[in-house]
C-alpha positions as CSV (number, residue, x, y, z in Angstrom):
1,M,-0.2,-0.2,0.5
2,A,1.3,3.3,-0.9
3,K,2.0,6.2,2.0
4,K,-0.3,8.6,2.3
5,Q,0.5,11.9,1.3
6,V,-0.3,14.6,3.8
7,R,-0.7,18.0,2.2
8,P,0.6,20.2,5.2
9,V,-0.9,23.6,6.6
10,P,0.3,26.4,5.8
11,V,2.3,27.0,9.1
12,A,4.0,23.8,8.1
13,R,4.4,24.8,4.9
14,D,6.3,27.4,6.3
15,A,8.4,25.7,8.6
16,L,9.7,23.1,6.1
17,A,10.6,26.4,3.9
18,T,12.1,28.0,7.1
19,L,14.0,24.9,8.0
20,G,15.3,24.5,4.4
21,L,16.4,27.7,3.9
22,Q,18.7,27.2,6.8
23,I,19.9,24.2,5.8
24,R,21.1,25.7,2.4
25,Q,22.9,28.5,4.7
26,G,24.3,26.0,6.8
27,R,25.6,24.0,3.6
28,H,26.9,27.3,1.9
29,A,28.5,28.4,5.5
30,R,30.8,25.5,5.3
31,N,30.7,25.6,1.4
32,W,29.5,22.0,0.8
33,T,28.0,21.1,-2.3
34,A,24.6,19.4,-2.2
35,A,26.1,16.2,-3.0
36,E,29.2,16.8,0.1
37,L,26.0,17.3,2.5
38,A,24.2,14.1,0.8
39,D,27.0,12.1,1.4
40,R,27.2,12.6,5.3
41,V,23.5,12.1,5.8
42,G,23.8,9.3,3.5
43,V,21.1,10.1,0.9
44,S,21.0,11.4,-2.8
45,Q,21.8,14.7,-3.5
46,R,18.5,15.1,-4.8
47,T,16.8,14.5,-1.5
48,V,18.9,17.3,-0.2
49,L,17.7,19.7,-2.5
50,A,14.4,18.8,-1.5
51,I,14.9,19.5,2.0
52,E,16.1,22.6,1.2
53,G,13.2,23.5,-1.2
54,G,11.1,23.0,1.9
55,A,9.4,19.5,0.2
56,A,6.9,18.0,2.7
57,G,7.6,14.3,1.8
58,T,11.0,13.7,3.5
59,A,11.4,12.0,6.7
60,I,12.1,14.2,9.5
61,G,15.3,12.4,11.1
62,T,17.0,12.7,7.8
63,V,15.9,16.3,8.0
64,F,17.2,16.8,11.5
65,T,19.9,15.0,10.3
66,A,21.0,17.5,7.5
67,A,19.8,20.3,10.2
68,A,22.5,19.5,13.2
69,L,25.2,18.4,10.4
70,V,25.0,22.4,8.9
71,G,24.6,23.5,12.6
72,V,20.9,24.6,12.4
73,P,19.6,25.0,15.7
74,L,16.8,22.2,16.5
75,F,14.7,23.7,18.9
76,G,16.3,26.7,19.7
77,T,19.9,25.1,20.8
78,T,22.9,23.3,19.0
79,D,23.3,21.9,22.5
80,K,23.4,18.1,22.7
81,A,23.0,18.3,26.3
82,E,20.4,20.8,26.1
83,L,18.1,18.9,23.9
84,A,18.5,15.9,26.0
85,R,17.1,17.8,28.9
86,L,14.5,19.0,26.4
87,R,13.7,15.2,25.7
88,R,13.1,14.1,29.4
89,R,11.3,17.4,30.8
90,G,9.2,16.4,27.9
91,E,9.0,12.7,29.3
92,E,8.5,13.5,32.8
93,R,5.3,16.0,31.3
94,L,4.2,13.3,29.6
95,A,4.3,10.7,32.4
96,L,1.9,12.8,34.5
97,I,-0.7,12.7,31.8
98,A,-3.2,10.2,32.0
99,S,-2.4,7.2,29.6
100,R,-6.1,7.0,29.0
101,V,-9.3,9.4,28.7
102,Y,-12.4,8.5,29.3
103,H,-15.6,9.7,26.8
104,P,-18.6,9.2,28.4
105,E,-20.9,9.2,25.4
106,H,-18.7,6.0,24.2
107,G,-18.9,4.4,27.7
108,A,-15.4,3.1,27.6
109,P,-11.6,4.6,27.7
110,D,-9.7,5.0,24.6
111,A,-6.4,4.5,24.4
112,D,-4.7,8.1,24.8
113,F,-1.7,8.1,21.5
């Protein structure tokens, strides 16, 4: 079965375009070609150009890898320890949220995904 294409909402399109431009600027600052960044990320040059163009179909892990390699801050920081703290803080907050939500109109709790 083919993957379902989800059309990003305008704010997501703007975020993709902005991140793509930042990645391109970071690549240029390092004097890397698109092929060189592609080699470092482990993807094709075409994929790098799609990322830089704000394409929505690229895996987020691939986009974040490209961003990290060229020094684009992710979630406001390039500090690995700070990113780990942000992750832990999010995990701690989620641990405080109920894992099930009760919907009285349905009569049974649903798993909260």
